[in-house]
Each structure stands twice: as C-alpha cells, then as structure tokens.
C-alpha positions as a printed Julia matrix, in Angstrom:
262×3 Matrix{Float64}:
 236.99  -78.74   30.97
 234.75  -78.81   27.9
 235.43  -75.85   25.6
 232.34  -74.04   24.34
 231.65  -72.66   20.86
 228.47  -71.47   19.21
 226.47  -69.5    16.71
 224.72  -66.21   17.49
 221.91  -64.66   15.48
 218.18  -64.05   15.6
 215.75  -65.75   15.25
 218.06  -68.75   14.53
 215.06  -71.02   13.99
 217.14  -73.34   11.78
 220.89  -73.85   11.68
 223.06  -76.77   10.62
 226.29  -75.35   12.05
 226.03  -77.25   15.38
 225.75  -80.62   13.59
 228.7   -79.8    11.34
 231.08  -78.55   14.04
 230.1   -81.06   16.73
 230.75  -83.9    14.29
 234.22  -82.47   13.63
 234.93  -82.22   17.38
 233.84  -85.83   17.93
 235.86  -87.11   14.96
 239.06  -85.46   16.2
 238.49  -86.25   19.88
 238.26  -82.57   20.86
 236.53  -81.97   24.2
 234.25  -79.18   22.99
 230.6   -78.44   22.29
 229.01  -76.07   19.74
 225.55  -74.66   20.51
 223.02  -72.24   19.02
 222.34  -68.99   20.89
 219.36  -67.01   19.55
 220.05  -63.56   21.0
 217.81  -60.54   20.38
 220.25  -57.84   21.45
 223.77  -57.21   20.18
 225.17  -56.13   23.55
 223.66  -59.21   25.16
 225.39  -61.34   22.51
 228.8   -59.82   23.29
 228.24  -60.29   27.04
 227.28  -63.94   26.41
 230.45  -64.59   24.38
 232.71  -63.13   27.07
 230.99  -64.53   30.15
 230.26  -68.09   29.0
 232.98  -67.93   27.56
 232.54  -69.0    23.95
 236.03  -69.51   22.51
 234.84  -69.39   18.91
 231.65  -67.99   17.44
 229.82  -68.11   14.12
 227.88  -64.9    13.47
 224.76  -64.95   11.32
 221.9   -62.58   10.46
 221.27  -59.9    11.55
 224.61  -59.3    13.31
 227.35  -59.72   10.69
 227.81  -55.98   10.3
 226.63  -54.56   13.64
 228.93  -56.77   15.73
 232.05  -55.19   14.26
 232.05  -52.16   16.58
 232.19  -54.46   19.63
 235.32  -56.36   18.57
 238.89  -55.81   19.76
 240.41  -56.53   16.36
 239.22  -57.24   12.83
 241.09  -59.13   10.15
 242.01  -57.04    7.09
 239.74  -59.02    4.73
 236.71  -58.74    7.05
 237.47  -55.03    7.29
 237.39  -54.7     3.48
 234.2   -56.74    3.23
 232.53  -54.82    6.04
 231.1   -57.94    7.68
 232.22  -60.56   10.2
 230.91  -64.13   10.38
 233.61  -65.63   12.64
 234.93  -64.6    16.05
 237.97  -65.93   17.89
 237.95  -65.28   21.64
 241.51  -65.1    22.97
 241.61  -64.47   26.72
 238.55  -62.23   26.57
 239.67  -60.29   23.5
 237.36  -60.79   20.51
 238.82  -60.93   16.99
 236.65  -60.89   13.86
 237.14  -62.69   10.55
 235.12  -63.36    7.41
 235.08  -66.87    5.94
 231.88  -66.44    3.9
 233.85  -65.17    0.92
 235.93  -68.36    0.84
 232.72  -70.36    0.96
 231.48  -68.52   -2.13
 234.73  -69.01   -4.06
 235.12  -72.7    -3.29
 231.45  -73.53   -3.95
 231.46  -71.77   -7.34
 234.89  -73.01   -8.4
 233.61  -76.58   -8.15
 231.56  -75.82  -11.27
 233.24  -72.89  -13.07
 236.17  -70.49  -13.17
 235.22  -66.92  -12.26
 237.82  -64.83  -14.07
 236.14  -62.63  -16.66
 232.68  -64.06  -15.88
 229.74  -61.68  -15.61
 228.19  -62.33  -12.2
 225.03  -60.72  -10.83
 224.74  -60.53   -7.03
 221.22  -60.11   -5.63
 221.15  -58.34   -2.26
 223.37  -55.86   -0.43
 223.78  -57.25    3.1
 226.7   -59.07    4.73
 226.42  -62.12    2.46
 226.36  -59.96   -0.67
 229.43  -58.04    0.53
 231.36  -61.29    1.02
 230.29  -62.48   -2.44
 231.43  -59.22   -4.05
 234.82  -59.41   -2.34
 235.23  -63.02   -3.52
 234.27  -62.13   -7.09
 236.63  -59.16   -7.22
 239.49  -61.35   -5.93
 238.76  -63.86   -8.7
 238.59  -61.26  -11.48
 234.86  -61.45  -12.25
 232.76  -58.62  -13.7
 230.25  -57.74  -10.98
 226.67  -56.52  -11.16
 224.8   -55.77   -7.92
 221.05  -55.44   -7.57
 219.17  -54.72   -4.37
 215.64  -53.58   -3.66
 217.33  -50.53   -2.11
 219.22  -49.02   -5.06
 221.34  -46.77   -2.81
 222.76  -49.86   -1.08
 223.54  -51.47   -4.44
 225.36  -48.29   -5.54
 227.41  -48.2    -2.36
 228.42  -51.84   -2.76
 229.2   -51.36   -6.45
 231.47  -48.44   -5.58
 233.32  -50.51   -2.94
 233.97  -53.49   -5.22
 234.29  -51.91   -8.69
 230.94  -53.31   -9.77
 227.89  -51.94  -11.53
 224.68  -51.14   -9.63
 221.56  -52.47  -11.34
 218.03  -51.31  -10.5
 215.96  -54.13   -8.96
 213.22  -53.8   -11.6
 215.86  -54.11  -14.35
 218.0   -56.89  -12.86
 216.9   -59.39  -15.52
 218.25  -57.09  -18.25
 221.86  -57.17  -16.98
 223.61  -59.74  -19.14
 225.2   -62.37  -16.88
 226.47  -65.95  -16.77
 226.26  -66.47  -13.0
 223.66  -65.28  -10.46
 224.21  -65.35   -6.69
 221.15  -64.92   -4.5
 222.24  -63.22   -1.28
 218.72  -62.12   -0.3
 216.63  -63.97    2.31
 213.81  -64.3    -0.26
 212.63  -67.89   -0.29
 208.97  -68.13   -1.28
 209.23  -65.15   -3.63
 211.57  -65.67   -6.6
 214.6   -63.33   -6.3
 214.98  -63.29  -10.1
 212.32  -63.49  -12.85
 212.19  -67.15  -13.89
 211.56  -66.27  -17.54
 214.99  -64.59  -17.63
 216.88  -67.7   -16.44
 218.71  -69.11  -19.44
 220.09  -72.54  -20.2
 223.76  -72.84  -19.22
 223.6   -70.16  -16.51
 225.03  -70.97  -13.07
 222.79  -70.13  -10.12
 223.95  -70.09   -6.51
 221.75  -69.54   -3.46
 223.21  -68.56   -0.09
 220.03  -69.89    1.53
 220.62  -73.56    2.37
 217.26  -74.63    3.78
 216.03  -76.27    1.64
 219.32  -77.26   -0.11
 217.6   -76.77   -3.46
 215.53  -73.59   -3.09
 212.66  -72.64   -5.44
 215.16  -70.35   -7.24
 217.58  -73.25   -7.87
 214.73  -75.65   -8.7
 213.39  -73.24  -11.32
 216.89  -72.83  -12.72
 217.36  -76.57  -13.1
 214.06  -76.83  -14.99
 215.38  -74.23  -17.41
 218.76  -75.89  -17.97
 220.82  -73.86  -15.5
 223.38  -75.4   -13.13
 222.47  -75.12   -9.43
 225.0   -74.51   -6.64
 223.48  -75.18   -3.2
 224.17  -72.91   -0.25
 225.01  -76.11    1.62
 228.42  -76.22   -0.13
 229.1   -72.62    0.88
 228.08  -73.47    4.46
 230.57  -76.34    4.48
 233.51  -74.37    3.08
 233.03  -71.32    5.31
 232.68  -73.69    8.29
 235.89  -75.53    7.41
 237.79  -72.23    7.46
 236.12  -71.22   10.75
 237.25  -74.47   12.36
 240.82  -73.86   11.18
 240.83  -70.32   12.61
 239.63  -71.6    16.01
 241.9   -74.64   16.3
 244.8   -73.93   13.95
 244.6   -77.5    12.59
 243.18  -78.94    9.37
 239.41  -79.42    9.5
 237.93  -82.87    8.7
 236.11  -81.59    5.62
 234.56  -84.88    4.47
 233.3   -85.68    7.98
 231.67  -82.24    8.19
 230.05  -82.7     4.76
 228.63  -86.09    5.76
 227.11  -84.52    8.89
 225.38  -81.85    6.77
 224.06  -84.37    4.25
 222.72  -86.66    7.0
 220.93  -83.81    8.73
 219.32  -82.55    5.52
 218.18  -86.03    4.45
 216.55  -86.59    7.87
 214.37  -83.46    7.6
C-alpha cells in the first residue's frame, strides 16, 4: 500500500516540497507519495493527518506555532524554538520536530562561520524563531527586528538577543541579515544600508533570488537563497520520517529543475 506524506498550510499557492520529496521516494524505490494540502482550519488539518493517514507532514505558514497544542509529543529543540515544521505520525500519535533551524545553519555555513558574527533577523514568526535558535547554537550575536516591537523583545529575551525597533533596524551594526518576513515586493531592509561584503539570506524561496537578495548583489553583498534552506530542512525531515540517509543531491536537482522550468 502506498504510504502518504504531505505539506499542510494556507494558502499553499506555491510549494516545491512535493517535487523534492517525491523525487527522493522515486530514487530510493520507496512506495510513497507526497502531496500538498491547503487547509484553512487547524483542527481540520489534524483530522486530515490522522484519517488519511499522512505518515509524515511538513508544516508551513500559518500553522508552525498553532499546531503544537494538537501534538502528542514535541521534540526538545522544537519546544525551545516554539515552532514545529515536521510531524511524524506513529500509529496515530503525532510527534513534532523543527528542522528549519538546521536549514538555516547549513545554508549559512556554506558561505561563512557564524561564531561571533553580528546577525540581524527580520521578523518574529516561526521562521525567525528557528533562525534565532540556530544562531544562538552557533555562537552568533543576535539582533531581532519586527514591525511589532513587543514580539521582537519577546524573541530577544528567549534567545539572548537584542530587540531593535523596525524603524531603526538599519542602524544596528551587522555582518549578516536574515529575512524571515513574508515581505517580497516591499524591501524588508533599506537598500541604502546594505553594505559590500554583507551576507544576506532570505527564507522566501520563490523567486530563488528575491528583490532583497538581488539588491544586495548589486551592492556587493553575498546572497544566500532560501532554496538551500528548503533543501537542508527537507533532507532532515526525510531522515526523521524514514530513518535512512536522504539522497541530498537528487533532492537538490529536483528543486533546481522545478525552478528553472518556471
């Protein structure tokens, strides 16, 4: 019987996760399928996971935080982060994990070490929480700026960072900026404040080079695409679900093919 996996979120108008995971299943000869499930209601999502059943689930916006109260167990790291992006369904019991933070670490460590680096995180949602956990683990100095200052302060308190007012975010001296806001058309950071040699990472992966990263490149900054983070968090998800090594290169090829065909 074909095993079923999937991604839940809303509106889920664009996701590359099915291409990435289905390619891995095919490559390894696993009889499984991964599908997208745009679900408006959290309780409906939990019912769907249990009744289908979906044996493994990727969780995306807006459910990374709200789904936690419906789970039977939560991994210690996901607990600390306060967000879940991965669910393992074992005989109807749902267990939550967070692999986003590993995606952040691996994507950034391809271009720089993080210890002692001053890193500004833009946003205060589930993605920002995972980024802050990753940065703290790696010994970075963390600044957090959100349009809601109270949220930035709360996050800064949790991860020994410094809250920065949104209007003053360009004044916080940093070497790395991570955009964890959904802002796409509007620049999440004033372009005039982007300096040569900075490293910019965007958690948004459609397009792979967002206007924020494009502007950074023009100004001599190094761009880290959210596509790399998507790959690395997906690799870890696969390993949680199947307890075998994920075919990382195969998954990366699937992502690149899909993006180039758009």
